[in-house]
N, C-alpha and C positions, 0 to 999 in steps of 0.2 A: 520506486521516487516518477520514473519515465517512458521512455519510448513503448512504442505503441503497436511498433513490428512483432515479428515473431517472432518470441525469445532461443529457440530454436538457431536463430543465424547468430551463432558464439561469435565474442573479438573478436580483433584478428589474429592471425597467427601468431601461434606462443608467444603471447607476451612476455616478460621478468613477471615472478613471480615480485607478489609484495603485500608486505606482510602489516598490516591496516595497523594504525595506532587508537590508542580512545576519541571517541565524539571530540568534539572542541569544545573547549568553556565558552565562548560565546559567537554562539552559531549566531546565525545573517537570522529575522527577525521573519519569518513566514508566520501569510498572511492567516495562511488556514490558523494558526497558532494567538494573535496577536486579535485580532476581530472573533476572538472566542476565549474568553476571558471566562474561571469558571474554579473552583474548588477541586480542584484532586490535584492540576497539574503536576505540586508543589508539593504534598502529599508521603507524610509519615506517619504510618499507624500509633508505630512509638517512638519517642524519641533515641532510644539506642537499637541500634542490632540487637540481636536474639544470638548465643553463640554458640542455639543449635538450633535445624530446621532438619525434614523430613525431603522436604524437597523444593528447589531454588531452581525462579522462574527467568535467565536472563534477559530484558528487555518489555517490553511496554510494547512496541507498534504493532497492526494487521495482526505477524505468528501471535508474539508474547498472551496479547486480550482475549485470543482466539483460546489461547491454552489453559492460560487461566478457568476459562469459562467454559472451557471441557471440564480441570481436575474438577473441580469444585461442583460444577452438576453432579458427579460421574460419583465425585466420595458424597456427597448428601443424601440422592440414593437411596431406596428401602431397606439394600440386603446388601450394599458397601463396605462399607466394616462393616459389623455385622461383632464381629469377634473382639477386636481393637481396644485395648482397654483405655485411651487414651488421644484426645483427638491429633489427624492430621496435618501439620502442621506443613505449612506455603508460605514459601517467604519470596518476594517483587525484587526486587535492589533493577534499577536502571536509569544509567548514566547520570542523566538529567533532567529536564524533567518531560514529566509525561507524556507517551507518546511523539519525541522532537526528530526522533531521526526520520530515515526516509517516507513513514506513514502520513506523519505530519507534519511533510513540504513535496503530498507528491502530484499529480498531475487530477485524482481528485476524480477519473475515468472506469467503471467496471466493465471493462468491456472486454468478452471470448474473444481470441486469438483465433477465427479459423477458417482458414489458412492454410497450409504448412504442418498442420497440425497431427500426428497422431489418433485413429477412434479415441483411445484410452485418455487423452492424454483434452481431446475437441469435449469428450463427456465430461471426464471432470472436471476440463473451467466452465462448462455449463452446469452441472450441478453447486459448483459456485455458486453462481450467479441469484441463484433461486435460494439456496440456504442464504446471502447474505440480503438481499430480497423479502425472504420468511423471516429474517428475521426481522429488518426495522421494520414489517411491518405490525408482526404478531408483539416483540416490546416494546413498542410508538414509542420505539429512538427521534429524535428529530436529527436531522443528521443531515436535510435539504435532498433525500435521494428523487428522484427523476428521471422515474423507463422514458428511454426513448430509441431512438435509434440510429445504429452507430455511420457516420461513415468513412471509411480510409481509403486516402486519394494521394494521387505516385503522379511522379515529376518525373520520372527516369520509366521510358520507354517499356525498357529491357522490365527490372522489378516489376512492372504491369503483366506480362505478360507470363512471367511467371509463379506471378499472385494470384492468377485467372488460372493456368493450371494445375493450383495445388489446392486449386478449390472444390477438384471432383469432389474428392471423399466426401468434404461439407454440402456439396447436394444429394451426396449419395445419403444419407442418414438427413437431415434435418434440412428436403426441399423445399420451405418455406422459409428459411433461414437467411437467404443472399439474392444477391441480386449484382449484376455487371454492371455497370452502366458507362460506358464510352461517347454514344452522339453529342458531339459541342450542345445543344440545346437543352441537355437534360443536365448534363455536369455544370452547366451558367442556373438554369435550377437549384443543383446546388448550392448555386452560390461560392463555387472553385472559378480560379483564372488563373491566371497570371502562366498562362503554358501549361496545364495541366494534361494531362494522358487517360487519364481514363477513374472510375475510384469502385473499392468493392461496397455496397450496404448492409447491413444488418439489421434482421429485425428485432434482436436480443444487445443492452448496450444500459448502460444505465450513469450518472453522473449522481454525483455526490460530494460530502466532504468528509472524510477517509477519518481526521482527528476529532471534530465531533462522532462518530459513531463509535472510537473506539473509546470518550471520555464516557460517553454515555453509557456501553457496555459496566468502566471500571465503576461511576457512580453508583449501579446494580449489585453489580462485586460485592461492596466496601458496605454497602447497606447490609446487604446479610450477612457478611463470614469475617466485618474485621476484627482482627484484637485491638483492644482498646483496653490500656490504662495506664497510669503515668510508668509505670520500668517494662519495661519488655521479662522483665523475670527469669532470663533468658533459654530460656525452652522456647518464646515467642506465644506460648498460650497468654487470656489472660484472669484476672478476676472477671469470675462468673462466667467464665467459658472456661468448661472442662465436660466429664463426662456423657454429659447431654449432650454432645458437640465432633457429630464426624469428622468436622477439617476444620481449617482458621486460618485468614490471612494477612500476612501482613508484609508492603508495601509499604518500601524507602527508595523514596526519588532522590535526584543528584548523588548516586552512590556509586558509583563508579567497579567494574570489578576490575582489575588487576595483572591479577594471575592465579591459576590454579593450579594447587598442591595437592596431589593425592599423600592421605596418610596414611597409617594401621588403623583399623578399623577402632574404637574407642572401646574401650571394654566391652569387643564383641556386641556391639549395636547397631552396626551398618554404619557409621558417618565416616564413605569412605574419602572426603573432598574436602579440602579447608578450603574458599576462598577469599582473599585480601583484596581491604577495603581502604580510603583513603579514613575510614571511620574502625576500622578495625575488622578482626576475621568472624567467616563463619565457621563448623559442621557442618557436614549435610550430607546424607545421603546418594539424594541421585541430584541432576542440574538436564535444567533442556535451558539449550541456549537459540533465541530468539533476537538472536543478532545479528545478520541479515553481511552489511558488507564491514562489518569492523569483526564478526570469526574470527578471521586471521592471529589479531591480537591476541585470541586466549584457547585458541590450536593451530599453532604455523603451521604443521599439517596441512589445512586446507590454504596457504598463502597459493600457490597455482590454483587453487581450484571456484575461491574464491573469490573475484578481487575488487574494490573498490575505485566506484569512477564516479565522480564530479556533475550533477546535471543540476540545468537552473529549469528555473517557474520563476512566474509575470503575476500578479492583477493586474488588468489592465482596465480601463473605461472603457466602456463604452459611449459609443458615436448618436447622437442626442437619434432620438425614434419619436416615428409620428404615428405607429398605432400601439392600441389600449389591447388586453385584456380582458375578460368578463371583469375584475375584478380592477381595474382601472390603470394596472401596473404596463411598463413597455412589457413587447411581444421578448420573448428570449432566442437562442438562433433555436433551431429543429432540434438538434441532434448534438454526440458529439463528435469532434473529427478526431484521426491522424493527418501525420502527411508526411512521405515518403519519397526519398530522393530527390527532394529539393537541393542543389546545389552542386557537391560532392560530398551529399550523404553516402555511406554505404548501406548493406542492407540489415545492421543495425540498429541507427540512427533515427529517427522520424521524433515531429513534432507533433501533441499532443494539445486536444482543445475541446473544454467545459465552460460554460456559466452559470455561475452562482445565478440565486433566484432575489431578485429583484424586492424589496422590504413593504411591509404594508404601510410605514404610517410616517411622516416623519418626522414622531416621537421615535421606535426602535431609530431613530438611524442617531437622533444625535447622542439617545445612548453608546449606540458601535463606536460615533466619534470618539466620546467621549471613551472609549476601551478600549481603541485600535490607534498603535504605536506611528500611524501618522495620519493624523484624524483630517488634519488637513487639505491630506489632496484626495481622501477618500471618501468620494464624491460621486460619484455614479455618475450619470449622464446629464446634470442639471430634467432633469426630469422625473425621473422616478431615480432613489436610490440604489445603491450596488448592485445585483448584474452587472459583477464583477467577470471577465474574461480572464478565465485561466488556460493562461500558454506558459507549455515552455516543450524544452529541447533550446534546438539551434547549436545542438551539441557539435555539428561538424566542422564551428566555429573559434571552441573555446580551446585551449592551448592543450594543444594534446592533446585532443577528443575527450579533457575529464577524466583518463585513463590512469589508472594509479594515484589516484588520490580519492582526500578521506579526512579535507576537512573541507567543511562547510559557512566556513563564516565571514570567505568573502565572492563575489558575482565577476564576474567575466563582460568589461561593460560593451563591448563587439555585439557578444548573445543579448546581449540588454539590448539595444539596439534595433537588432534583427525580431525580436518580439513582438516589441510592436512596431513591429508592419509587417506585422497585419495583415491587411486588410489590401497587401499584393499577392497571396492567396487568397483568401476568401473578399470575398463581399458580406458588408454583416448588414445589407439592404434587407432584411428578410421578410421584413415587415411591408412591401409589395413586391415582393419578388418576380412578381408577372412585369414590370416594369421596371424593371434593372435596368439602367443603360450602362453596358460598356465599356463605348466613343470612348478616346480621347478629347478634347478640350478641343480641340484642332478639328475632328473629324465631326461635333455637334456642332459647330461652328459653320460647318463647309455641308453639316449634310449629309455626309457619309454614309451609306446603308452600312457598313462593313457592320456589325453586331462587334463583331471581336480584332480588333486591330493589333496590329504585328510591335507595335511600338507605341508606348500610350507615355505620359509623366505617373513617377511613380506616385503611388495612393500615399496617402500623409501618413503622420504615425500616431498611432495614440498614446492619447498620455497615458501614465504606467504609477500605480499607486503601491503596488512594493514588486518586488526585488528580492529572489531570497536565492538560493542552492541547497543543493540534502545530494545525500550518496548513494548511490544505486549498488548492489552485488550482486557482479557478475559474471556464470558461475560460465567456468574451464566449457563446457557443451551446451551451458544455455541451459539443461535443465536444472529444475531447485534441485536441493538434497535436501535427505528429508530420512530420517533416521537412529539407530545409538554406531555410538559415533571410534569404529574398529579399535583396541588395543586402548580404550578408555572406561572401563567400567565404570555405568552409572554416569553417563554423559550420553545426550539426548541432543537431537539439532537441528533445527525446521530453518533453512536460507537459499541464500543466491539465487532470485527470482527476476534476474535478471532486466529488473525495471516492469514486469509482468508480475506482481503478486495480489494485485486484488482480487485476482480469482485463479487463483491458487495456494494462496497462504491463509485463508483462514480454515476446509478442511482438512491443508496442511500439521495447521497449530492444534484441532484436534484430532489424528490420528495419533502425534507425535506424542502426547499427554494422553494415547490411552497406553503405547506404549510400556511410559516409562511409569503408568501406574500398575502395567503389570508385574513388573519386577515390584516394584513397593508392598503391594500386595503378598507378594510371595515373603520378603520378610519382615513383613506382620504377620505371616499368620492369615490372617484378613481375611484371602478369599482367594483359594485356587488361582494356579498360573494361568495366567489366560486374559485373552482384549474382550471375553463376555460381557455388557457391560451392564447393571443391577437391573429388579424386576420394570424399576420407576422409568430405568431410562431406555428400556425397553418396550414398556410401553406405548413409549414419547415415538424410536423408530418404527413399528409395530401400524402407527396410527398418522404416518405420517410427516409428523412435527418435529423429529430432529429425520437428519442422515446417518447411513451407516451407511460410506462409501470411504475405500483402501486407498491409497494414491496410485497414480500411476507407475509402475513396474522402474519405468524410466528416472525415479525421481529421489531410490532408494539406495543409502551409502551401502557401498559396500569396498571392502578391501583392492578385490579389482576394481571399482573404479575406481578412485581414489589414485590405483597406482597407474595403470595406460593416461590418464590425465596430467599427475606427475611428472611426465617421464620429459 
């Protein structure tokens, strides 16, 4: 959802375990979702739930989306199910609408953390960045992806000095990746103000709409693999889809899983689990949980390991801009931003900022307003429609810092007011950066040459188009949890990204999909146990079209890790 700082800086010591409830029934409307109406947000492939499925994926955020994409891509490859006598049935359950949790509510930045990361994690995050970038490009997914630089700014001297020390590894492995900025004039040119101590600028970052990314992937998957017929037929397959298809997909939104029950395998067919929902139950062989902050609702043993934390976002209306680009649209801010050490922030908390693109025509804006919940406020700067500043954070001002809260059905007005005060920390006059005058009105009137007065009137707050919250899955050790769940045969998990899932979740999802397929293939007798991809997938990897990346060892679930962090 958010927090641009290093995930390894775990939350406050020994927080009490919190077992999450189900996602809120009436969440705050996320601007990412209300501004992008689509045909799959409330999608149900069949009117009724199937009574059985080979594999169920719970969750349709960034993890679940890449899990399903990997499952379907692997199972359709030309040798992956050659012995199977019937299609593999994949059922996907989402508690609310498609991608309506953290991925559909987050900060919109794709930025590897280059400081305080071991080599394996730094390389993994860089691989995730390249993978998402390549997928957007090769799949022509319209998700407002914009490659740019990233700036992590510090208002706390101690935090800044620690970050500089931690940069040694990044500089050794990626010499051209990062630079440290401490000079006052250079900080000013970055737009930073309000007592900033320094910044780290990196060349690898991007902004995007994660919601549009996931929706785009789902639209492609459903068009190729979906189960479609008036009745589900019990086993999830459909008329017209049979032995000539290796795999079928059934997506069911607004279907929360309330509990999991282990059962005796039905007729020796390997259906080990019963999933209970308000719409009935489903017997399944294997389950992949892509539930992040809500994991402990279904797996109580993860209550001390993945803790729900509420975070807040805003869509701010940018101030007027004088300069235009070649398309005659206002100029965007030149990079994505993270702010650390503001006020009483601890080492985990941070603010995060990207900017949406401006719309090309008044007609597109008119359509956008028609489809947006708060259309009367969604006007942009009056000179170019759109361009909203997607600014999140302010958790240091939230009640109990948002910790232990899994409800995203309310916003904190104190946090909202703080986010509207973005100009106190960042000048938004990037169209004339060299001419920025940071002096107070008194200094200008008296021709005071001091370009950085120690005190000046507060910058005006920005108007706000939307404000909403989402839930972060904070890991007890700051690392994601990926792998089979001990003592729960057939259950697999990827989650606990500590607000930094965009550069971890895609390949974590692909990895756990392959692990689960090893078990499923063994049961079906369709391929000897192992993670080797089919010939089609193998050719893609060898040609560089896909990545064959294992997750860092620090991410893997083990009984020892669980017990150590549960004490």
